[in-house]
N, C-alpha and C positions, 0 to 999 in steps of 0.2 A: 509423607512427602506428596504434591500436587503439581500435575504436568502443565505447563502453560500452553494448551493445544493449539489458541488460537495464533502462538511462536511457532509453531512447527509448523503449521500452516502456510505462514511466512516462508520458510526455512523451502517446505516442498515447493511452493513456487520459485523462490529462486532458482532452487537446482531445475525444476526443468525447463525454466526460461535457459538458464544455460546451455542444458543439450537439445532443446527440442526447436519448432518453428515456431514460430507466431502464427494463431487461427482466430476465427472468430466463431462464435455462438451466436446463431442467426435465430433468434424469438420471433413467433408470428407478431405484425404491428396490433394495434387495436381493433378489436373486432366491431362493425357497426352495422347497420340495417336488419332488416327483419330474420329471421328463423330462416326461410325459405330462400332470400337472395341476402347473404350478408355480406359483406364488405373487408377489406383487411387493408389497415393503413400500410407506411410500408417496415420493414422487420427492422427490431428493434437490435442492435449488436453488442457486444459484449466481448473484447478482448481477450484471451488467452495461449497457453504454452500447450504444446503437444507433442509427444514421442508416441512414432508408431509401436504399437504391440506386436508380440509376436501372438499369431493366431494358433501355433500347437499349444502355447500355456493356456489358451481358454478351450481346448480340446482337453488339456490334461484333467481341466476342475467341469467337466463334464458339459459343459458349455455348448450346444448343438453350432457349430459354425456353417456356412454355405459360402461358395468359392468365389461369390461376388459380395463377401462383405471385407471389410477391415477392422481394424482394432486400434484406439489411439489410448494413451494414458496421459488424461487433461487434466489440469490445473487451472482452476477458475474461480475469480469470485461469483460469480452466477451459475447454478446448479442447471445442468442442462436435464432437459427432458427430450423424450419420445416428439415432442410434436415440435424440438425445435432441427436446426443445420448445425452441420460443425464446416465452415468453408476453409480450407487449405488451400494456399498456392491460386486465390480465386476459386476456385471451384466448391459448390456447395454438395454436401452428402446429407443423406436424409438419417438423424439416427434414431437407430432401429431397440439399441437398448443400451440401458444405463446402469452402471454398479459404483457407487460408491463407498470409499472407504476413508470411514470415520469413528476412528476412535473415541474414544470421551465426548463421542456426542457432536467433534467437530465436522466436516467434511474436509478432507486433506485433501484428495485427488478422486479423478473420474475415469471408469474405464468406460471408453463409448464405443460399442459398436454402429459401425457406418455402413450405408450401403456405398459401394465401387461407384 
């Protein structure tokens, strides 16, 4: 029996949207200019849902967590990276680490550690 992982991803997104907050993944804008003097266009924004994660759970997994960090479980059609920021309630936070949950090769959700 095969699993419809795209369908599961949609169900996960719906569930996080119900219990989480609306957030935005901010990706750097298009780069132009020279290597020594680059310029960037406006950030590219992708909406997502986020739920704050317990940092003690991350510690239990053996992940080093600083007091200046927070973690969120995020559902997004855009895969966040450490080059991005997570914006919640108008506050942008630098993404420090991203772990994808991707059974069957489809990203269902991401655990994102951010700078507070």
